[in-house]
MARTITOR-145723 format. One record per residue (C-alpha): residue in three letters; x, y negated, z. Coordinates in steps of 0.2 Angstrom, whole numbers, plus 5000, padded with zeros to 4 digits. Example, Ala and Ser with C-alpha at 12.3 -4.5 7.8 and 13.67 -1.06 7.14 Angstrom:
2
ALA506250225039
SER506850055036
This chain:
378
MET501850664913
PRO502750764926
PRO503750914920
ARG502751084920
THR503851154933
THR503451014945
ILE501651034942
LEU501651214945
THR502751194961
ALA501551064968
GLY500051174964
ALA500851314973
ILE501251214988
THR499451144988
ALA498751324987
LEU499851385002
LEU499351235013
HIS497451275009
ALA497751455013
TYR498551415030
ILE497051305035
ALA495851445030
LEU496851585040
ARG497051475055
LEU495351405056
LEU494051515048
PRO494251675058
ASP494051575075
LEU492551465070
PRO491051505081
VAL489851505066
PRO488951635055
LEU489851725042
LEU488951625028
VAL489551465035
LYS491351525036
ALA491151585017
LEU490551405013
GLY492051335022
GLY493251455012
GLY492351404996
TRP492651215000
LEU494451245003
ALA494651334986
LEU493751194978
SER494851064987
CYS496351154980
ALA495751114963
LEU495050944967
LEU496750864973
PRO497750884957
ALA496150844947
GLY495950674956
LEU497750624952
LEU497650684934
ALA495950614930
ARG496550464920
ARG496850594906
VAL494950624905
SER493850504895
GLN492650384904
PRO491450394913
TRP492050564920
SER493750494923
ASP493250384938
ALA492050504945
VAL493350644945
SER494550524953
TRP493350474967
ILE492950654971
GLY494750714971
MET495350564981
LEU494050584994
ALA494450774995
MET496350724997
GLY495950605011
PHE494950745021
PHE496250875017
SER497650775023
THR496850745040
LEU496250925041
LEU498050985038
VAL498750875052
LEU497450925064
THR497651105060
VAL499551095064
ALA499150995080
ARG497951135085
ASP499251265082
ILE500551175092
GLY499251145106
LEU498751335107
GLY500651375107
VAL500951265122
ALA499451335131
TRP500051515128
LEU501751475135
ALA500951395150
GLY499851545153
TRP498251435151
GLN496951535141
PRO495251475145
VAL493751565137
GLY493251495121
LEU494851385118
ASN495151465101
ALA493351445095
TYR493051275102
SER494651205095
ALA494351275078
ALA492651195077
ALA493351025083
VAL494651015069
PRO493550995054
LEU492250885064
LEU493650765069
ALA494350765052
LEU492650725045
LEU492450575057
VAL494250515054
THR493950525035
LEU492250425036
ALA493050295048
GLY494550285036
TYR493350255021
VAL492450115029
ASN494150035034
ALA494850055016
ARG493249985007
ARG492849835017
LEU493649665013
ALA495449645021
ARG495549535036
VAL496549385036
VAL498149395047
GLU498949235053
VAL500849235054
ASP501949095060
VAL503749105054
PRO505048995063
VAL506348925052
SER507948845059
GLY508148665052
LEU506548665043
PRO506148485037
GLU504648405044
ALA503748395027
LEU503848585026
HIS503248615044
GLY501548705041
PHE501848755023
THR500748905020
ILE500849055008
ALA499349175006
GLN500149345003
ILE499149484995
SER500049654991
ASP499749834985
ILE497949814979
HIS498149954967
VAL496749904955
GLY496350074946
PRO495150224947
THR494250174963
ILE494649994965
LYS493849884952
ARG493349704948
PRO492049684962
TYR493349734975
LEU494649614968
ASP493349474966
ARG493049474985
ILE494949464988
VAL495149314977
ASP493649224985
ARG494449255003
VAL496149194997
ASN495449034989
SER494548995005
LEU496248985014
GLN496748835003
ALA498548895005
ASP500048794997
ALA500548944987
VAL499849114983
ALA501049264982
ILE500649434975
THR502049554981
GLY501849694968
ASP500849864966
LEU499349764959
VAL498849904947
ASP498750094943
GLY498350104925
THR498650014908
VAL498149844903
ARG496949924891
GLU496150014905
LEU496149884918
SER496249704910
ALA494349674913
HIS494549724931
THR496149614935
ALA495249454926
PRO494749384943
LEU496549344947
ALA496349194935
ARG495249114948
LEU496649104961
GLN497048934966
ALA498448854976
ARG499248674977
HIS500948744971
GLY500348894960
VAL500149084961
TYR501649194960
PHE501849374956
VAL503349504958
THR503249684951
GLY503149834962
ASN503550014957
HIS501750054951
GLU501849914938
TYR503350014931
TYR502250174931
SER500850084922
GLY501949984909
ALA502749834917
GLU503049734902
PRO501249734895
TRP500649694913
ILE501949544914
ALA501249474898
GLU499449494904
LEU499749414921
ARG500549264913
ARG499049254901
LEU497949244917
GLY499049094923
LEU500149184936
ARG501949144937
VAL502949304936
LEU504649284945
MET505949404937
ASN507449374947
GLU507149184947
HIS506549044957
VAL505548884957
ALA505848734967
LEU504248664975
ASP504248484980
HIS503148464995
GLY503048295003
GLY504748244997
ASP505648405003
VAL506048554993
LEU505548744996
VAL506348864985
LEU505249014981
ALA506049154972
GLY505549324967
VAL506449484962
THR505849634952
ASP505549794961
TYR506949884970
SER506850034958
ALA506549924942
GLY508249964935
ARG507850144933
PHE506450094921
HIS507249944912
GLU509049904914
HIS508749714911
HIS507449714925
ARG508749774939
SER508249684955
ASP509549544960
PRO509149424974
THR510849334971
ARG510349294953
ALA508649234959
LEU509449094968
GLN510649044954
GLY510548854951
ALA509348824965
PRO509448654973
ARG509748624991
ALA508148665000
GLY507348655017
ALA506848835016
ARG507148985004
VAL505849115003
LEU506049274993
LEU504649384986
ALA505249564985
HIS504049714984
GLN505049834994
PRO505749795012
ARG507349875008
THR507849724997
ALA508249645014
PRO510149675015
ALA510449594998
ALA509249455002
VAL510149405018
GLU511849405008
ALA511049294995
GLY510549165009
PHE508649175011
ASP507749125026
LEU506149235024
GLN505749385013
LEU503949435010
SER503649615005
GLY502349755004
HIS502549934997
THR502350035014
HIS500450005016
GLY500950015035
GLY500850205032
GLN498950185027
PHE498350315038
TRP499150415053
PRO500350505054
TRP501150445037
ASN501650285045
LEU502950395055
PHE503750435039
VAL503950265031
PRO505650225041
MET506450375031
GLN506350265016
GLN506150085022
PRO506949985036
TYR505249905041
THR503449975041
ALA502349825044
GLY502349655052
LEU503749525056
ALA505449575059
ARG507249495060
HIS508549565048
GLY510149475052
SER509949285049
MET508349315039
TRP506449355043
VAL505549495034
TYR503749505034
VAL502949675028
SER501149665023
ARG500049825026
GLY499349795009
THR497649725003
GLY496949874995
TYR497550064996
TRP498350194986
GLY497550364982
PRO496250414995
PRO495050275000
LYS495650295018
ARG496450175031
PHE496650235048
GLY497750145061
ALA498450035047
PRO497149905042
SER497249815026
GLU497649625026
ILE497749465017
THR499149365025
ARG499249185029
VAL501049145032
ARG501448975039
LEU503248905040
VAL503548815057
ARG505048725064
ALA506048845075
ARG506448785093
ASP508348795094
């Protein structure tokens, strides 16, 4: 549990941000006083719902999931409401400096903010809860043997099975992945938000995943928040191969593809013997037509290049999940989403197959990725 001072600081910041919205919007709203009072009441309730949604796991079922749902929906709405309130203030400031003050500007803009925030939240909810679309990605690899041309990896990432994502959601993902008939399946971390005891019934569909060369998993940071070692044991029980700074050599039509996996970039802070190490993951690897690394965070890329990989598959960023948070991802990660070149290696970053926190995706659709290795045209 976070330190008491951290909780109090977060609570104070949350209260101040809600107060800012109230002071900037409510006085200008062109509505009766009763409606303004209801708006103020909602903001006060939202101030309590946000931390409640995050801490709901400490409440016994069935209330835990209900509180999480309400709190996360409130968080999604508040997030957009805050951004739009700031944007409105910037716009009003620019209008004032330009001497442009049309009648009703303050009132109409104040009314537009909550209406637009509600529409964005509803659209984001639909985008988050629907089944992720399949994204086809061709990765050109220099010197790729003919037998490995067309080798496919179905990548899923950042599902976050937990308070608002349960077994039915995962069942649909598994069915869609199996329909791709990929040569291998890769799960690049942040599968869960909760303990094995809480969620094992909801992760059970993973046992149905099928691929010619097997199903592989690497840990993400949320596995360490949820108890990495029990989850590693549970996923192995379900038949997944958990790659812990190690590799497998896949014989495909007479040529070899080395598929390696590393623990999360931050794993060493939780367990010293889990420290992420791409070089160690390749130790003893045979000569191969291609070397692919599964690494949860894109910032593993510099070490992966040095180790000699051709391709790194990552997740973690969610593509920002909803605007404008995608603008802040580059402050921590070298890549936000999609295919990029890092030195001599390709990096593909999935936007994630589920979501974290608010059931909301806007401008960053979820995905199930079908990666296909192809021979590069030199």
